[in-house]
N, C-alpha and C positions, 0 to 999 in steps of 0.2 A: 502496499499498500504504499502511496505517496506522503510527505508528508501532509497530518491536517493543516489547514487554514482557518487560523484563528481572528474575529475582531474583538477588540478587546474596548467597551465601551465605559470611561468611568472619568471622569472632572477633579481627582488625585493625580494631577501627572505623575509622581512620584511613582507610585504604585504600577501603574500601567506601563510605566519604560520600565521597571524593574520587573515584571511579570513577562513582557516582552523578552529580556534578556535568560532568564530562567526557564522559556521555554522553548527560546533556539536552542540552546542548550539541553534538551530533552524532545528534542527533536519534533517540536511542533513550529511550526511557522505563525509569528502572530503579530500584528500591528495594532495600535494603536488608535482612537479617537477619542477626542475631550467630552465630545456632548452627542448629541440622539439625532440632530440634525448632521451634519457632519458626519456621523458612520452610514445614516439613511445616504447620506450621497455616493459614499464609497461603497455602497455594498450592489448600486446601479453599475458600478466598473468594475469591479472585480468579486470575484467567488469565493465563497468561504463556506467553510464546513460546520463551523461553529461561533456562535457569536456569546458574547459574556457582555452582559452589562449590568452597570450599579441599579439598585431600584430607586434611590434617587436621587436627582440630578436638576444641575436647573436647565431650564428650554422643557424639553420633552425628557419625561420619567422615565426609567425601565421598563414599568409595565405601557405606557404607551409605547416602545419603542417594539415591545414584544407584538402587541396587538399588529403592529404596521407587519411585522416581516411573518407572524403568520400567514397575513392575506395575503403579502407579497410573496412572499422565498416561502412556504409551505419543507421544504426540504433542508433547512437550516435549520439545526440543533441551535436550543437555546441555553443556556446556562444564567440565571440572576445570582448578584452581589449582593453584600448590603452590611453597614455598620450599624446597625441596627440589631440589638440582642434575642428581638424577635420578631416576628412578622405579623401585620395586623391582621385582623377575621378576613376582612374585605377581600384583602391581597392572597392571601392561603387560599381561599375558597377560587378564585380568578388565575391562577397558573397553569389551568392547563396549555399543552404545548411547548412547557416549561422543562426540562429534562430535572434539574436538582435547582437550587438555592441555597448558597454557600453563607453564610456568619464572619463577616471581619472579623477578625485577623484569622485566615485559613491556612494550613500549609500547604505550602507549591505540592508536594504528593497528593494529597487529596482534590488537589484542584485538576492535574493531570489525572489521575484514576478519573474526577466527573466528566473530563473530556471525553476519554477513551469509552468510559458506558456509554456517551448520550452517541459517541460512533458505531456502538455495535447493536443499539436500539433501530 
């Protein structure tokens, strides 16, 4: 299998750049965007296997990005990440199409395992 291509969307610049580097060491090609609008623009010109989006971002939230991805790119696997210790009930009920929600801080090995599990499904 070719290297999985991952699009990371998070407004924490240091986090996404660190994740891009760490995923590269694990044979996963990742690129980062700082907001949902830029990410959705990028996905129109590039193909990704997995999108990892922060749940709470300025502008488009992670859930709004998920809704658009589910409609336009149903083949893309989706993971959400959040810095909030628990999810609101409303969000928990609306994560159809999301493979997993990871709570920050998470271990890079857990993220890699989630990426591979999403691709296997």
